[in-house]
N, C-alpha and C positions, 0 to 999 in steps of 0.2 A: 185393555191398556188405555190409560187416560192420556190422550194426545195433548190436551192442554197442559198437563203437568210436565210432559216431556219437552214441550217447546218453550215453556215460559222461562226457564233458566237460560236457555240459549239467547232469547231476546234480551234478557238482562245483560248477558255478556256482550251482545252486539252493541247495545246502547253504551255500555261502559267503555267500549273501545273508541267511541266517537271523539271524546276530548283528545285522546292520543293521536288519532288520525288527523284531526284539525291542526293540532300543534305541529305534527310532522310536516304537513303541507305548508304551513306558515313559515316553519324554520328553513325549509328547502327553498321555497319560492320567494320568501321575503327578502333575503339578502341579495338575490339576483335583481329583483325589482328595485330595491333601495340603491344598489350600485349603479344601475342604468339610469335611474330617474332621480339621483341625489340632488342635482341642481334644481330641477323643477319642483321637487318636494320642498326644498328649503325656501325657494321663492314663494311658493304657494302658502306655506305656513306663515312666513314673515308677513306677507301681504294681508292674509286673513287676520292675523293678530293686530296689525296696524289699523285695519278697518274696524275691528271690534272695540279696540281700546282708544280710538282716535289718536293713535301713535303717541300716547302719553308715556313719559319715562317709566313711571311705576307700572303702567299697564304692560309695556313691552318687556320689562324685567320679569314680571309675573308670568308672562307667556313663555319666556325662555326657561324659567324655573319649572314651569308645568310640563314642558316638553320632556325634561329629565325625570321629574317626580311622578308623572302619570303612570309609568309602568309599575313602580313600587306601590303607588296608591291602589292600583288595581289588584296587586298581589295581596296587600293588606286587607282589602275588601274580601277577597277570596278566603283568606285565613279566618276572618271574623265570621263570615257566613257559614263556612264549612259545608256540611251536607245539606243545610237548609237552602242552598242555592239551587239544588236539584241538578240532574245530569245536564240538561240544556243550559242552565245557568252557569255551571262549571265550565262547560265547553265554550260558552260565550266569553267568560272571563279569561280563559286561557288564550283564546285567539286575540281578544282585545289587548291583553297584556303583551303578547308577542308582537303584534302590529305596532303598539305604542313604543315598545322597545326598539323596533327597527327604525321608526321615525326618529327616536332619540339618537340612535346610532349615526344617522345621517348628519346630525349637528355636532358630533364629537370629532375633532381633528384627528387624522391618522398620522402615521409617521411622515415626517417631512412637511407637514402642513400646520396651520395655526388657525385660531378663531378668525383672525383678520383675513386670512386667505380664503377660507371656505365661506365666510359671510359677505365677502366683497360682492357688491351688486345684488344682494338678496332683497334689498328694498329699504324703505324708510324704517328707522328704528332697529336695524340689524345689529348695531353695536350694543345697544341697550339689551337686546335679546341675548346677545352673547354673554353679557354680564350675568343675566339670570341663569343661563346655562352653566356658567362656572360655579355659581353658588348652589345650583341644583346638584352638580357633581359632588361638591363638598358635603351637601346634605345627604347624598347617598352613602358617602363614607361614614359620616357621623351616625346615620341611621343603622348601618351595619354594625358598628361598634356597640351602640347602645342596645341593639337587638340581642347581640351575643351576651352582653352583660345581664340584660333582663332575663334571658333564657336560663342562664346559670343561676341567677337568684331565685327565679320561680321554681326551678327544679329542687334547689336546696330547701326552699320554704314550702314545697309541695303546693304551690299556688297554680292559678290558671295560666299555663305556659303560653298558649296561643295568644290569649288576650294581652298578656304582659309584653310579649315580644312585639306584637303588632302596634300596641300603644306607644312603646318606647321608640320604635322606628318612625312612626308618624310624627311624634313630638319633635324628634331631632330634625326631621325633614322640614317641618313647618318653621322651625326656629331659623333656619337659614334663609327663608323667604323674607323674614323681617330685616335681616342684615342686607339682603339684596335691595329691598326698598330704600334703605338708607343710602346705599351706594348708587342709586339710580340718578342718571343725568338726563337733561332735556334731549329729546330726539330730533328736534327741528330748530332751525334758525329763526330768530325773531328780528324785527327791524332794528332793535337796539343792538343785537349781536353783530349785524352786518354794517350798520351805519351808526355807531355810537356817538360820533362827534357831529357838531352842527355843520361842519364843512370838511371836505377832504380834497386833496390834490392828486390827480392821476392823469397821465398823458399830457402833462404840461398845463392842465386846466384845473381851476378850483371850482368845485360844485358845492352849492349851499342847499342844505335840506330845508324844504318849506313845510313838509308834513310827513308824518309816519304813523302807521297803524298796523295792528295784527288782529285777525279775527278768525273765528272758526268757519269752515266751509268756504264756498266761493260764490254764493248768491249775490247777484247784483254787479258782478265784475263786467260781464258783457250784457248787451241788451236782451239777449235770450240766455237763460241759465242752462238750457239743454246741452249745448256743445261741451261745456266744461264738466257737466255732471254725467257724461258717458261712463266715467269711472268715479268712484267715491273720492271727492276732494276733501282733504283733511283741514288745511288752514291756508290762509292767504296773507302774505306779507305785502304791504303797500307803502310806497314812499314817492314823494315828488321832489324834484331838484331843479334849481336854476344854475347857470354857469356864467363865469366871468368872460367866457369866450364869445358869447352871443346872447340874444334874447330868448334862447331855447328854454322851453319848459318841459321837463322829462316827467312822465307819469309811468312809474315802474311797479309791476306786480309780479310776485312769484307764488304760484299755487302748488301746494304740496300734495302728492299722490302716494298711495301705498307702495308702488313699484315703478321701476324705470319703464317697464312695458306699458303701464297705465298712462304715464306722462306722455310717452311717444304716441300712443294710440289717440289720445285726445288732441295732441298737436297735429297729427296727420289729418284729422277730421275738420280742423278749423280752416275756414276760407281765408285766403290772403286779403289783407286790407281791412278786415273787420276791426272797428274801433271800439275801445272800452265804452261802457255806458256813460261814464262821466267825462268823456272827451270834450275839450273846450276848443271849439272852432275846427279848423282844418288840421289834421294830424297825420303822421305816418306811423303805422303800427307794425311791430316786428314780433313774431312768435318764435320761440326757441325752447330747447330742453336742456336742463343741466341736472343729470341724474334723475332723481324722483321729483324734480321741480319743473313745472311748466312756467316759462318766463314770458310775460306779456308786457312789452314796452311800447309806449306811445309818446311821440314828441311832436311839438309844433311851436309856433311863436307864442310868446307869453300873452299877447293880446288877441290871439285866435285868428289873425288875418290869414288869408290864403297863402299856401306855400308855393313859392316860385321854384322853377327847376334849379336855379343857381343856389337856392337855400338848402336843398335836400342834403348835400354832403355834410355841412357843418351842423345841421340839426341832428342828423343821425349819429354824428360824432359824440354829441353830448349823451345820447342814449347808450351808445357803445361804452362810454366811460363808466356809467352807472352799472351796466350789465357786467362788465369786467370786474368791477369791485365786488359785486355779489358772487360771481363765480370764483373769484380769488379766495374769499372767505369760506365759501362752501367747500372747496376742494383743498384748502390749506396751502395753495400754491398761488402766490401773487404774480400776475402777469400784466405787464403794461400793454394797453391797446396800441396798435400801430395804424397809421393812416394807410388805407388801401381801397381800391375799387371806387375812387371818387369820394370816399368818406374820410374826413379829416377836419382839423380845427379851422375855424374861420380865419384866425390869425396864427399862422404856423410859427 
């Protein structure tokens, strides 16, 4: 008896079962993991996309579209490769497709929820990513319809069914990405968005803009770049203001991070009283967090003279007014600052 011949078919059958077993494990364990870790998965994916694309509108839309499109693209790859992928390759494609599908499922609202609710707090660019997801879902629908049409036509014409179906689905899916790019909106605020006018009045004081700028990254904001670069900083918004209430000069920056957690972690590591690199004379510095933004405000006398104890309250009031203006635009809820804890206008 030839033992090799007896055992060889069995090994083939064992190998052929591998894709099915892997798929079964992914199908059973995947939904459980996705349900338990849905929020961390969304936050991680959005933050990673923001870091890779620098949180650009088109980049985040593409990331959202890809979350939905990737499972179908993997399926199309499997259809085109067929047996050429080999047993291990087929198993890898099946598992990758299932895992990609589970990640996509985490980003699709369920009953009683919406994109706004599930993406809230996911990180910078979450709204733009949701736009890409919507168009990705429409792309899946269009891909399915075109694939069915291509399948029927290929069968009627006796053409290459698999290639025709996969090509039609891919073209329909990619077409929706172009539409998503057109619909992309900016993911972050600019100085012109928050402070479009030369002056504004808030809390009974009129503040006049002296300078404004936006730039990529956060290099040069503090004397040492290390503390701000503990997490990838995307952009920095910078404005300076004077006020009609006093001789205060406000130096305000907002640094964008991929996620709320990144912004908070950087804030917690900053020592109190650390002044910006371009501070003029004696200043008081305040660090705070607004969502994915780390706010760095410094205020002092316009001539840089030492700050007396009696000056502290009205100097910080000018900074508070600028900070509230930023937070009001960022959140969409305008709130007037109120005097408290010794911080208030010089001339009530």
